[in-house]
C-alpha positions, 0 to 999 in steps of 0.5 A: 457141341464140339466138331469131333464129338458131333462126328463121333455121335453121327458115326455111332447113330449111322453105323452102330454104337461103338463105331466111333472108337476107331476114329483116329486122333488129330482130325482136321475139320474144314468148316463152311464160311457161310454157316460154320458147319462141318464140310469135310473131315481130313486126317493126315492130308487125306479126306475121311468124310463129308457131312451132308446137309441131311445129317448123313456122312459120305465116307471114303473107302480109306475111312471105311477101312479104319472103321472096319476094325469095329465089329458093329461097323461090319453089319453096315457092309456088303461083301461081294464075290471074286467075279465082280471085284474088278468091276466094283473097284472101277466104280461100277454098281454091285448087283444082288447076284454077286453079294455073298454076305450082307449086314443086317444094318444095310437099309435103303439109301444108307451108306454101304461099304463094299468088302472083298476078302475083308478089305473095303473096295468101294463105298456106295448107297444101298438101293435095297434093304438087307433082306431083299439083297440076299434074297434077290438074284437080279437088280442093283444092290449098291450104287457105288459112289467112291471106289479104289479107282478114286484113290490116288495112285500109290495110296495104300489102304491102311 
């Protein structure tokens, strides 16, 4: 299977059918020298995602913003309130009490982009499923892995 096709199918499987339509052309794939598998995917010199050994993807906030143009992708996201935005942008975890909206595709240990005002501010791993995140008032909802703090100075989100 071609590298681009593998990435597109993985995106559709993880985030919903049709998500891969928003992937730009001209991707650069960095392959492992030992086994030839895809390690990272770049576009225009910026990292978009890293493929995990378990078949998952570790996406960056930049890539999540690109994918957010599709309606299915938003169902894998969590939206936060204004009070927690500065903390999440610094890389802190998202707590259930600060979640305003949660997509139905958010599952335990799945990648969950964190949104504020329709923009991606961080990407992390969901600790709880969607139903529990919206019903609980205490506890961590998403452990942030990459945030706007991790972006290079001067980089703008698309």
